[in-house]
C-alpha positions as CSV (number, residue, x, y, z in Angstrom):
1,M,15.1,-0.9,8.1
2,I,13.5,-1.9,5.1
3,K,13.7,-0.1,1.0
4,I,9.9,0.2,0.4
5,T,9.4,-0.3,-4.0
6,K,6.8,-0.4,-5.7
7,E,7.7,-3.6,-7.2
8,L,7.4,-5.1,-3.0
9,L,4.1,-2.6,-3.1
10,S,2.5,-4.7,-5.8
11,I,3.9,-8.0,-4.2
12,W,2.2,-7.7,-0.9
13,F,-0.5,-6.4,-2.5
14,D,-1.3,-9.6,-4.6
15,K,-1.2,-11.5,-1.0
16,I,-2.8,-9.2,0.8
17,N,-6.3,-9.1,-2.1
18,E,-5.6,-13.3,-2.0
19,E,-5.8,-13.6,1.7
20,F,-8.4,-10.8,2.0
21,F,-10.1,-10.6,-0.8
22,N,-11.2,-13.7,-2.6
23,N,-8.7,-11.7,-5.6
24,E,-11.7,-9.5,-6.1
25,L,-9.6,-6.0,-5.8
26,K,-8.9,-4.5,-9.6
27,K,-4.6,-4.2,-9.7
28,T,-3.7,-0.5,-8.4
29,N,-1.2,2.2,-9.4
30,F,1.3,2.8,-6.6
31,V,2.9,6.1,-5.2
32,I,5.9,5.8,-3.0
33,S,5.7,9.3,-1.5
34,H,7.9,11.4,1.9
35,N,4.9,12.0,3.3
36,T,5.1,13.7,6.5
37,G,0.7,13.6,6.9
38,R,-0.4,10.4,6.6
39,F,0.7,6.6,6.1
40,G,-0.7,6.1,3.1
41,Q,-3.9,7.6,0.8
42,F,-5.9,5.4,-1.4
43,R,-7.1,8.0,-4.5
44,P,-9.7,6.5,-6.4
45,R,-9.7,8.9,-9.3
46,T,-6.9,7.4,-10.0
47,W,-6.5,3.9,-8.5
48,T,-3.4,4.6,-7.2
49,I,-2.0,3.8,-3.4
50,E,0.5,6.1,-2.5
51,I,2.4,5.2,0.3
52,S,4.8,7.3,2.3
53,T,8.5,6.1,4.0
54,H,9.0,9.6,5.8
55,W,8.7,7.5,9.3
56,I,11.0,4.2,9.7
57,R,8.3,2.4,10.1
58,S,8.6,-1.6,10.4
59,E,8.0,-4.6,7.1
60,R,5.0,-5.0,9.2
61,D,3.7,-0.9,9.9
62,Y,3.7,-0.8,6.1
63,I,1.8,-4.5,5.3
64,N,-0.8,-2.5,8.0
65,T,-0.9,0.7,6.7
66,L,-1.2,-1.1,3.1
67,I,-4.5,-3.6,4.3
68,H,-6.1,-0.6,5.6
69,E,-5.8,1.2,1.7
70,C,-7.1,-1.9,0.8
71,C,-9.7,-1.5,2.3
72,H,-10.9,1.8,0.3
73,C,-10.2,-0.2,-2.8
């Protein structure tokens, strides 16, 4: 099981931003939660991406969730 940290999310965000969005996304804040209702969420008012660790998931699942939330940015 992978340990999710804000630093790791930031590293992944930078790679995703470069690869998929030509570095056009504004840097976001990150929240790690134990939300049982969703894998992730983008909050535009605070420009925050929340990632839930409720489900034990693979690194790939977390990255795919982050890519999805980046699309909302």
